[in-house]
N, CA, C and O of each residue as an XYZ file, in Angstrom:
752
protein
N      36.522     78.783    -14.943
C      36.805     77.496    -14.345
C      35.580     76.600    -14.506
O      34.442     77.059    -14.418
N      35.827     75.360    -14.735
C      34.749     74.409    -14.934
C      34.286     73.828    -13.605
O      35.039     73.768    -12.633
N      33.027     73.403    -13.593
C      32.481     72.773    -12.400
C      33.258     71.509    -12.042
O      33.333     71.135    -10.872
N      33.833     70.857    -13.041
C      34.591     69.630    -12.773
C      35.777     69.918    -11.847
O      36.133     69.076    -11.022
N      36.386     71.092    -11.977
C      37.494     71.451    -11.080
C      36.991     71.705     -9.670
O      37.680     71.401     -8.696
N      35.797     72.259     -9.558
C      35.191     72.468     -8.243
C      34.904     71.105     -7.611
O      35.134     70.910     -6.417
N      34.403     70.171     -8.408
C      34.148     68.816     -7.902
C      35.442     68.179     -7.405
O      35.444     67.490     -6.385
N      36.530     68.406     -8.115
C      37.825     67.863     -7.678
C      38.238     68.446     -6.326
O      38.791     67.738     -5.484
N      37.971     69.727     -6.121
C      38.298     70.335     -4.837
C      37.412     69.767     -3.727
O      37.887     69.553     -2.612
N      36.133     69.520     -4.018
C      35.279     68.869     -3.024
C      35.823     67.480     -2.686
O      35.766     67.055     -1.532
N      36.343     66.784     -3.674
C      36.952     65.464     -3.423
C      38.168     65.596     -2.519
O      38.377     64.778     -1.624
N      38.969     66.630     -2.757
C      40.140     66.879     -1.916
C      39.705     67.139     -0.472
O      40.326     66.633      0.463
N      38.646     67.920     -0.288
C      38.138     68.209      1.051
C      37.654     66.938      1.748
O      37.849     66.771      2.952
N      37.024     66.043      0.985
C      36.580     64.775      1.570
C      37.783     63.941      2.029
O      37.710     63.256      3.049
N      38.882     63.998      1.281
C      40.091     63.271      1.690
C      40.665     63.877      2.974
O      41.101     63.149      3.866
N      40.664     65.207      3.063
C      41.111     65.857      4.302
C      40.241     65.403      5.470
O      40.745     65.104      6.553
N      38.940     65.354      5.242
C      38.004     64.951      6.285
C      38.295     63.520      6.738
O      38.316     63.239      7.937
N      38.518     62.622      5.788
C      38.839     61.232      6.123
C      40.142     61.139      6.902
O      40.258     60.359      7.847
N      41.113     61.936      6.502
C      42.407     61.905      7.185
C      42.267     62.381      8.628
O      42.915     61.839      9.524
N      41.430     63.384      8.860
C      41.220     63.871     10.221
C      40.510     62.849     11.095
O      40.706     62.825     12.310
N      39.698     62.017     10.493
C      38.990     60.997     11.268
C      39.892     59.827     11.622
O      39.599     59.068     12.545
N      40.994     59.680     10.886
C      41.945     58.593     11.169
C      43.096     59.159     11.980
O      44.079     59.650     11.425
N      42.967     59.085     13.292
C      43.996     59.662     14.161
C      44.851     58.581     14.820
O      45.611     58.859     15.748
N      44.720     57.351     14.335
C      45.561     56.294     14.897
C      46.975     56.407     14.329
O      47.183     56.835     13.193
N      47.920     56.013     15.147
C      49.317     56.091     14.741
C      50.195     55.270     15.670
O      49.727     54.333     16.316
N      51.465     55.629     15.731
C      52.432     54.863     16.513
C      52.427     55.213     17.992
O      53.074     54.531     18.788
N      51.714     56.255     18.372
C      51.660     56.655     19.770
C      52.414     57.956     19.994
O      53.249     58.355     19.182
N      52.111     58.604     21.097
C      52.769     59.871     21.428
C      53.278     59.823     22.867
O      52.725     59.136     23.726
N      54.342     60.572     23.093
C      54.953     60.651     24.416
C      55.377     62.086     24.679
O      55.854     62.773     23.775
N      55.205     62.538     25.913
C      55.682     63.853     26.311
C      55.985     63.836     27.799
O      55.502     62.976     28.536
N      56.774     64.776     28.221
C      57.112     64.943     29.636
C      56.449     66.204     30.168
O      56.315     67.205     29.463
N      56.035     66.130     31.435
C      55.460     67.296     32.090
C      56.183     67.516     33.412
O      56.271     66.616     34.247
N      56.700     68.731     33.588
C      57.401     69.071     34.826
C      56.454     69.849     35.733
O      55.958     70.914     35.364
N      56.212     69.306     36.918
C      55.332     69.933     37.892
C      56.072     71.034     38.641
O      57.300     71.111     38.601
N      55.313     71.883     39.322
C      55.900     73.009     40.063
C      56.885     72.552     41.133
O      57.832     73.269     41.456
N      56.664     71.361     41.681
C      57.571     70.864     42.717
C      58.872     70.287     42.144
O      59.731     69.827     42.896
N      59.013     70.313     40.817
C      60.246     69.871     40.171
C      60.214     68.452     39.640
O      61.108     68.070     38.885
N      59.217     67.653     40.006
C      59.152     66.286     39.493
C      58.629     66.292     38.057
O      57.801     67.117     37.674
N      59.134     65.359     37.295
C      58.742     65.222     35.898
C      58.063     63.876     35.705
O      58.537     62.848     36.189
N      56.951     63.898     34.994
C      56.224     62.662     34.681
C      56.182     62.504     33.166
O      55.919     63.454     32.428
N      56.444     61.296     32.730
C      56.383     60.962     31.300
C      54.996     60.383     31.016
O      54.534     59.480     31.714
N      54.351     60.906     29.997
C      53.033     60.426     29.586
C      53.166     59.762     28.220
O      53.833     60.281     27.325
N      52.527     58.620     28.074
C      52.519     57.909     26.799
C      51.084     57.513     26.474
O      50.387     56.923     27.299
N      50.660     57.845     25.271
C      49.361     57.390     24.771
C      49.651     56.552     23.541
O      50.132     57.060     22.529
N      49.356     55.273     23.636
C      49.610     54.362     22.520
C      48.561     54.520     21.432
O      47.458     55.012     21.670
N      48.931     54.094     20.245
C      48.028     54.011     19.083
C      47.519     55.344     18.553
O      46.608     55.363     17.725
N      48.075     56.443     19.003
C      47.603     57.762     18.582
C      48.623     58.421     17.661
O      49.829     58.285     17.866
N      48.142     59.130     16.654
C      49.006     59.882     15.742
C      49.494     61.135     16.458
O      48.793     61.678     17.312
N      50.696     61.597     16.114
C      51.236     62.777     16.799
C      50.346     63.997     16.559
O      49.809     64.194     15.469
N      50.207     64.805     17.605
C      49.277     65.931     17.579
C      49.685     67.003     16.577
O      48.823     67.665     16.000
N      50.988     67.186     16.362
C      51.445     68.181     15.380
C      50.957     67.822     13.984
O      50.589     68.702     13.206
N      50.954     66.548     13.670
C      50.483     66.084     12.364
C      48.984     66.343     12.207
O      48.529     66.755     11.140
N      48.229     66.101     13.265
C      46.791     66.369     13.223
C      46.555     67.868     13.074
O      45.701     68.288     12.293
N      47.304     68.671     13.817
C      47.195     70.136     13.731
C      47.505     70.612     12.306
O      46.806     71.468     11.765
N      48.560     70.047     11.705
C      48.901     70.393     10.317
C      47.738     70.085      9.379
O      47.421     70.874      8.489
N      47.112     68.940      9.586
C      45.986     68.557      8.729
C      44.820     69.533      8.871
O      44.182     69.891      7.881
N      44.544     69.962     10.105
C      43.464     70.937     10.329
C      43.798     72.241      9.616
O      42.946     72.817      8.940
N      45.024     72.705      9.764
C      45.425     73.973      9.145
C      45.349     73.892      7.628
O      44.849     74.816      6.987
N      45.838     72.799      7.041
C      45.741     72.627      5.582
C      44.284     72.569      5.134
O      43.921     73.109      4.089
N      43.474     71.918      5.923
C      42.044     71.821      5.622
C      41.430     73.219      5.532
O      40.694     73.517      4.591
N      41.732     74.074      6.510
C      41.182     75.434      6.480
C      41.641     76.200      5.244
O      40.846     76.917      4.637
N      42.891     76.064      4.864
C      43.400     76.783      3.695
C      42.674     76.312      2.429
O      42.234     77.130      1.620
N      42.554     74.995      2.264
C      41.865     74.485      1.077
C      40.374     74.763      1.128
O      39.743     74.985      0.094
N      39.817     74.751      2.316
C      38.399     75.072      2.463
C      38.125     76.509      2.005
O      37.110     76.780      1.363
N      39.022     77.410      2.336
C      38.858     78.801      1.915
C      39.157     78.963      0.421
O      38.594     79.848     -0.223
N      40.026     78.128     -0.135
C      40.279     78.179     -1.571
C      39.015     77.881     -2.371
O      38.885     78.284     -3.527
N      38.086     77.168     -1.735
C      36.822     76.861     -2.407
C      36.120     78.146     -2.837
O      35.423     78.161     -3.852
N      36.295     79.202     -2.088
C      35.662     80.487     -2.432
C      36.076     80.922     -3.841
O      35.228     81.273     -4.661
N      37.365     80.898     -4.114
C      37.845     81.314     -5.435
C      37.356     80.380     -6.533
O      37.007     80.819     -7.629
N      37.337     79.084     -6.224
C      36.862     78.114     -7.207
C      35.395     78.380     -7.549
O      35.020     78.429     -8.720
N      34.576     78.551     -6.516
C      33.146     78.779     -6.753
C      32.884     80.136     -7.389
O      32.046     80.263     -8.282
N      33.597     81.136     -6.927
C      33.404     82.489     -7.455
C      33.688     82.529     -8.958
O      33.013     83.237     -9.706
N      34.682     81.771     -9.386
C      35.045     81.790    -10.809
C      33.989     81.121    -11.690
O      34.014     81.280    -12.910
N      33.057     80.369    -11.078
C      32.030     79.704    -11.880
C      30.758     80.521    -12.023
O      29.854     80.141    -12.768
N      30.680     81.638    -11.315
C      29.445     82.422    -11.338
C      29.623     83.699    -12.155
O      30.710     84.276    -12.206
N      28.539     84.125    -12.790
C      28.586     85.357    -13.567
C      28.429     86.580    -12.668
O      29.015     87.628    -12.938
N      27.644     86.451    -11.608
C      27.396     87.577    -10.722
C      28.315     87.471     -9.490
O      27.902     87.035     -8.416
N      29.555     87.880     -9.687
C      30.556     87.726     -8.626
C      30.301     88.657     -7.442
O      30.646     88.328     -6.307
N      29.699     89.818     -7.703
C      29.396     90.740     -6.608
C      28.348     90.130     -5.684
O      28.466     90.225     -4.462
N      27.341     89.515     -6.251
C      26.308     88.847     -5.466
C      26.910     87.692     -4.666
O      26.553     87.470     -3.509
N      27.821     86.969     -5.296
C      28.518     85.867     -4.619
C      29.294     86.398     -3.415
O      29.201     85.837     -2.323
N      30.054     87.471     -3.605
C      30.832     88.077     -2.511
C      29.917     88.553     -1.388
O      30.237     88.385     -0.211
N      28.779     89.145     -1.747
C      27.815     89.599     -0.737
C      27.310     88.426      0.102
O      27.173     88.536      1.320
N      27.034     87.302     -0.564
C      26.570     86.126      0.158
C      27.641     85.646      1.140
O      27.340     85.352      2.297
N      28.874     85.570      0.679
C      29.980     85.120      1.534
C      30.156     86.076      2.709
O      30.345     85.641      3.845
N      30.092     87.366      2.438
C      30.321     88.361      3.482
C      29.187     88.451      4.509
O      29.341     89.084      5.554
N      28.063     87.826      4.213
C      26.958     87.803      5.179
C      26.964     86.532      6.024
O      26.182     86.414      6.967
N      27.828     85.592      5.698
C      27.853     84.311      6.393
C      29.008     84.285      7.396
O      30.177     84.279      7.010
N      28.670     84.271      8.674
C      29.689     84.364      9.723
C      30.665     83.185      9.698
O      31.866     83.381      9.882
N      30.167     81.964      9.473
C      31.061     80.799      9.429
C      32.075     80.918      8.302
O      33.253     80.611      8.483
N      31.613     81.367      7.132
C      32.534     81.539      6.004
C      33.569     82.622      6.304
O      34.745     82.470      5.974
N      33.131     83.713      6.927
C      34.073     84.795      7.251
C      35.117     84.341      8.268
O      36.296     84.666      8.128
N      34.701     83.599      9.279
C      35.660     83.110     10.281
C      36.635     82.129      9.637
O      37.835     82.181      9.906
N      36.127     81.239      8.790
C      37.005     80.291      8.087
C      38.013     81.032      7.217
O      39.191     80.675      7.173
N      37.541     82.065      6.529
C      38.439     82.863      5.700
C      39.511     83.555      6.529
O      40.677     83.604      6.137
N      39.107     84.088      7.677
C      40.086     84.736      8.566
C      41.133     83.740      9.049
O      42.326     84.044      9.065
N      40.683     82.551      9.441
C      41.632     81.516      9.910
C      42.601     81.165      8.788
O      43.812     81.125      9.006
N      42.081     80.910      7.592
C      42.938     80.541      6.458
C      43.922     81.658      6.125
O      45.102     81.397      5.889
N      43.448     82.883      6.105
C      44.340     83.998      5.784
C      45.404     84.202      6.861
O      46.547     84.534      6.546
N      45.041     84.009      8.113
C      46.029     84.099      9.193
C      47.096     83.012      9.019
O      48.288     83.271      9.183
N      46.653     81.796      8.686
C      47.601     80.695      8.497
C      48.521     80.937      7.296
O      49.710     80.622      7.343
N      47.965     81.494      6.230
C      48.763     81.730      5.021
C      49.745     82.885      5.188
O      50.847     82.843      4.641
N      49.357     83.910      5.935
C      50.164     85.135      5.989
C      50.813     85.380      7.354
O      51.555     86.349      7.512
N      50.550     84.530      8.328
C      51.063     84.596      9.704
C      50.648     85.859     10.457
O      51.182     86.156     11.525
N      49.712     86.584      9.905
C      49.084     87.698     10.616
C      47.746     87.981      9.940
O      47.444     87.434      8.880
N      46.965     88.830     10.558
C      45.666     89.167      9.996
C      45.431     90.654     10.225
O      45.002     91.074     11.300
N      45.722     91.444      9.186
C      45.545     92.900      9.292
C      44.078     93.305      9.214
O      43.644     94.236      9.893
N      43.326     92.604      8.387
C      41.900     92.875      8.227
C      41.132     91.589      8.486
O      41.462     90.537      7.940
N      40.114     91.680      9.316
C      39.312     90.509      9.650
C      37.925     90.664      9.045
O      37.200     91.601      9.380
N      37.551     89.746      8.151
C      36.210     89.777      7.565
C      35.141     89.637      8.648
O      34.078     90.254      8.575
N      35.442     88.814      9.654
C      34.469     88.567     10.727
C      34.542     89.616     11.836
O      33.666     89.674     12.699
N      35.586     90.441     11.810
C      35.882     91.439     12.841
C      36.220     90.802     14.193
O      36.230     91.483     15.219
N      36.496     89.494     14.188
C      36.826     88.773     15.416
C      38.318     88.467     15.537
O      38.786     88.100     16.615
N      39.063     88.611     14.452
C      40.487     88.283     14.401
C      40.744     86.907     15.031
O      41.524     86.785     15.976
N      40.077     85.869     14.495
C      40.149     84.552     15.120
C      41.516     83.871     14.948
O      42.228     84.080     13.966
N      41.841     83.052     15.947
C      43.068     82.238     15.913
C      42.755     80.869     16.488
O      41.923     80.716     17.382
N      43.452     79.878     15.944
C      43.306     78.521     16.457
C      43.973     78.413     17.815
O      45.042     78.980     18.041
N      43.332     77.679     18.721
C      43.910     77.409     20.032
C      44.759     76.157     19.988
O      45.399     75.864     18.978
N      44.764     75.431     21.069
C      45.573     74.228     21.203
C      44.688     72.993     21.007
O      43.605     72.888     21.582
N      45.170     72.078     20.193
C      44.462     70.834     19.918
C      44.371     69.999     21.195
O      45.346     69.856     21.932
N      43.192     69.456     21.437
C      42.969     68.636     22.626
C      42.408     67.287     22.186
O      41.517     67.220     21.339
N      42.937     66.218     22.769
C      42.445     64.871     22.511
C      41.904     64.316     23.820
O      42.587     64.327     24.844
N      40.682     63.835     23.774
C      40.064     63.221     24.948
C      39.774     61.769     24.613
O      39.173     61.459     23.584
N      40.214     60.880     25.503
C      39.939     59.459     25.319
C      38.895     59.071     26.364
O      39.197     59.027     27.556
N      37.681     58.791     25.926
C      36.647     58.402     26.894
C      37.064     57.144     27.663
O      37.726     56.258     27.123
N      36.671     57.089     28.901
C      37.055     55.975     29.769
C      36.672     54.627     29.151
O      37.433     53.665     29.254
N      35.514     54.551     28.518
C      35.069     53.278     27.916
C      35.979     52.836     26.772
O      35.914     51.687     26.336
N      36.835     53.751     26.282
C      37.744     53.434     25.188
C      39.177     53.156     25.675
O      40.092     53.046     24.859
N      39.373     53.045     26.959
C      40.708     52.764     27.488
C      40.798     51.282     27.843
O      40.056     50.788     28.693
N      41.716     50.584     27.181
C      41.886     49.163     27.483
C      42.837     48.964     28.655
O      42.711     48.007     29.419
N      43.809     49.900     28.788
C      44.778     49.764     29.864
C      45.294     51.140     30.271
O      45.605     51.982     29.429
N      45.377     51.343     31.581
C      45.930     52.565     32.156
C      46.938     52.110     33.209
O      46.573     51.518     34.225
N      48.217     52.400     32.946
C      49.281     51.899     33.813
C      50.018     53.080     34.434
O      50.396     54.028     33.745
N      50.218     53.003     35.762
C      50.981     54.009     36.490
C      52.297     53.390     36.928
O      52.316     52.399     37.658
N      53.382     53.974     36.483
C      54.708     53.593     36.941
C      55.183     54.688     37.895
O      54.436     55.619     38.196
N      56.409     54.579     38.365
C      56.920     55.565     39.320
C      56.810     56.989     38.765
O      56.208     57.855     39.400
N      57.382     57.230     37.595
C      57.382     58.566     36.982
C      56.763     58.551     35.585
O      57.104     59.372     34.733
N      55.853     57.611     35.366
C      55.304     57.473     34.025
C      53.856     57.006     34.092
O      53.474     56.204     34.944
N      53.067     57.534     33.169
C      51.675     57.102     33.011
C      51.506     56.680     31.558
O      51.865     57.413     30.638
N      50.953     55.487     31.368
C      50.777     54.936     30.027
C      49.297     54.637     29.797
O      48.654     53.957     30.597
N      48.776     55.152     28.698
C      47.373     54.951     28.344
C      47.322     54.174     27.034
O      47.970     54.533     26.051
N      46.542     53.108     27.047
C      46.395     52.285     25.849
C      44.917     52.272     25.454
O      44.124     51.550     26.057
N      44.541     53.068     24.442
C      43.133     53.071     24.027
C      42.783     51.794     23.257
O      43.638     51.172     22.628
N      41.524     51.429     23.325
C      41.044     50.293     22.542
C      41.130     50.638     21.056
O      41.632     49.859     20.245
N      40.624     51.831     20.723
C      40.613     52.294     19.333
C      40.929     53.789     19.327
O      40.133     54.597     19.804
N      42.079     54.150     18.793
C      42.488     55.559     18.785
C      41.487     56.437     18.039
O      41.299     57.601     18.393
N      40.853     55.896     17.027
C      39.904     56.698     16.246
C      38.620     57.008     17.005
O      37.792     57.784     16.529
N      38.449     56.415     18.173
C      37.320     56.736     19.033
C      37.643     57.915     19.955
O      36.770     58.398     20.677
N      38.883     58.373     19.930
C      39.254     59.543     20.726
C      38.530     60.758     20.164
O      38.205     60.809     18.978
N      38.284     61.729     21.025
C      37.561     62.931     20.619
C      38.542     64.089     20.488
O      39.322     64.369     21.398
N      38.488     64.753     19.345
C      39.349     65.905     19.086
C      38.568     67.191     19.301
O      37.384     67.273     18.973
N      39.229     68.178     19.845
C      38.647     69.518     19.911
C      39.765     70.536     19.719
O      40.909     70.314     20.116
N      39.412     71.632     19.115
C      40.378     72.689     18.820
C      39.636     74.017     18.854
O      38.981     74.393     17.882
N      39.739     74.724     19.969
C      38.978     75.973     20.073
C      39.520     77.050     19.144
O      40.714     77.103     18.851
N      38.620     77.897     18.693
C      38.988     79.094     17.946
C      38.656     80.275     18.841
O      37.526     80.414     19.309
N      39.650     81.124     19.076
C      39.503     82.269     19.965
C      39.384     83.556     19.165
O      39.952     83.684     18.080
N      38.636     84.508     19.716
C      38.591     85.836     19.117
C      39.718     86.687     19.699
O      40.519     86.200     20.496
N      39.778     87.947     19.304
C      40.872     88.823     19.744
C      40.807     89.146     21.237
O      41.751     89.724     21.777
N      39.710     88.785     21.920
C      39.594     88.959     23.373
C      39.791     87.640     24.117
O      39.471     87.535     25.301
N      40.319     86.637     23.419
C      40.587     85.310     23.984
C      39.323     84.572     24.440
O      39.380     83.734     25.340
N      38.189     84.886     23.817
C      36.949     84.154     24.072
C      36.794     83.091     22.986
O      37.120     83.322     21.821
N      36.296     81.935     23.386
C      36.071     80.865     22.409
C      34.875     81.230     21.537
O      33.791     81.536     22.033
N      35.102     81.189     20.221
C      34.040     81.474     19.250
C      33.304     80.179     18.896
O      32.078     80.096     18.964
N      34.100     79.171     18.516
C      33.562     77.903     18.011
C      34.706     76.900     17.998
O      35.874     77.288     18.025
N      34.380     75.627     17.959
C      35.394     74.593     17.796
C      35.746     74.479     16.311
O      34.864     74.548     15.455
N      37.012     74.308     16.015
C      37.479     74.252     14.623
C      36.810     73.132     13.830
O      36.490     73.313     12.655
N      36.597     71.983     14.458
C      35.995     70.864     13.741
C      34.530     71.153     13.403
O      34.040     70.736     12.354
N      33.844     71.855     14.279
C      32.471     72.274     14.002
C      32.456     73.319     12.875
O      31.607     73.269     11.985
N      33.391     74.252     12.924
C      33.459     75.286     11.887
C      33.763     74.672     10.526
O      33.182     75.080      9.521
N      34.657     73.705     10.483
C      34.962     73.020      9.222
C      33.698     72.391      8.656
O      33.400     72.541      7.471
N      32.964     71.695      9.497
C      31.741     71.020      9.055
C      30.716     72.035      8.531
O      30.121     71.832      7.472
N      30.518     73.113      9.268
C      29.544     74.127      8.862
C      29.978     74.849      7.582
O      29.146     75.157      6.729
N      31.269     75.116      7.453
C      31.770     75.798      6.253
C      31.604     74.915      5.026
O      31.206     75.392      3.964
N      31.907     73.630      5.170
C      31.698     72.707      4.044
C      30.235     72.677      3.621
O      29.935     72.663      2.427
N      29.327     72.666      4.586
C      27.889     72.670      4.263
C      27.517     73.915      3.459
O      26.761     73.832      2.491
N      28.052     75.070      3.864
C      27.747     76.319      3.150
C      28.258     76.265      1.716
O      27.546     76.645      0.787
N      29.496     75.791      1.534
C      30.044     75.711      0.178
C      29.216     74.734     -0.673
O      28.957     75.006     -1.846
N      28.804     73.606     -0.091
C      27.993     72.646     -0.841
C      26.649     73.246     -1.238
O      26.153     73.014     -2.340
N      26.071     74.016     -0.329
C      24.803     74.682     -0.622
C      24.982     75.657     -1.797
O      24.166     75.675     -2.719
N      26.030     76.450     -1.762
C      26.305     77.400     -2.845
C      26.556     76.651     -4.145
O      26.046     77.039     -5.196
N      27.337     75.584     -4.079
C      27.664     74.798     -5.271
C      26.383     74.248     -5.926
O      26.241     74.285     -7.149
N      25.467     73.745     -5.113
C      24.218     73.211     -5.649
C      23.410     74.310     -6.324
O      22.799     74.079     -7.367
N      23.404     75.478     -5.747
C      22.675     76.607     -6.375
C      23.333     76.976     -7.695
O      22.638     77.266     -8.668
N      24.655     76.970     -7.744
C      25.340     77.347     -8.973
C      25.183     76.315    -10.058
O      25.051     76.675    -11.228
N      25.193     75.034     -9.709
C      25.079     74.009    -10.748
C      23.692     73.984    -11.369
O      23.535     73.552    -12.511
N      22.690     74.439    -10.640
C      21.337     74.525    -11.208
C      21.331     75.540    -12.343
O      20.613     75.368    -13.327
N      22.118     76.582    -12.212
C      22.175     77.644    -13.208
C      23.056     77.254    -14.398
O      23.007     77.893    -15.449
N      23.851     76.216    -14.228
C      24.831     75.810    -15.252
C      24.215     75.637    -16.622
O      24.915     75.300    -17.576
């Protein structure tokens, strides 16, 4: 495989990254039923639906892990490459997440943590709320800028302990692949 194909994959990853940063959309609505039986409707305007954001994160992890095969195919010493990957905890966790997403289970965990994605959480800082309206059975939130909302997505180990946030892991994994890519292109 040529380095140009690896560069194309890095470009694809940058597009995924840009898409994750753009979380504005038509707004989301959901109902919550309390223990006492009352139901409240929640609406957050200007936000993209959470399932779509979750899909983007999952696709990002799969393509991020595909980088391993792309980079491995450019090196002559593939055993050394595998050893490097297997010593890097962030890369192993990313690989486990991607393999779990691709196969819907994880029989073998490179990280030995058997990681799984938790539930996506969106936080809108108070300074970013232009309007907060309470109706009888409804709460409506209107952010100034949806892209200022903060996303978090915990990754849990097999004991339900948080290992790392998915967005942090994505960032760290990309850095590792870029570092490896730079080392390989020097040898080109």
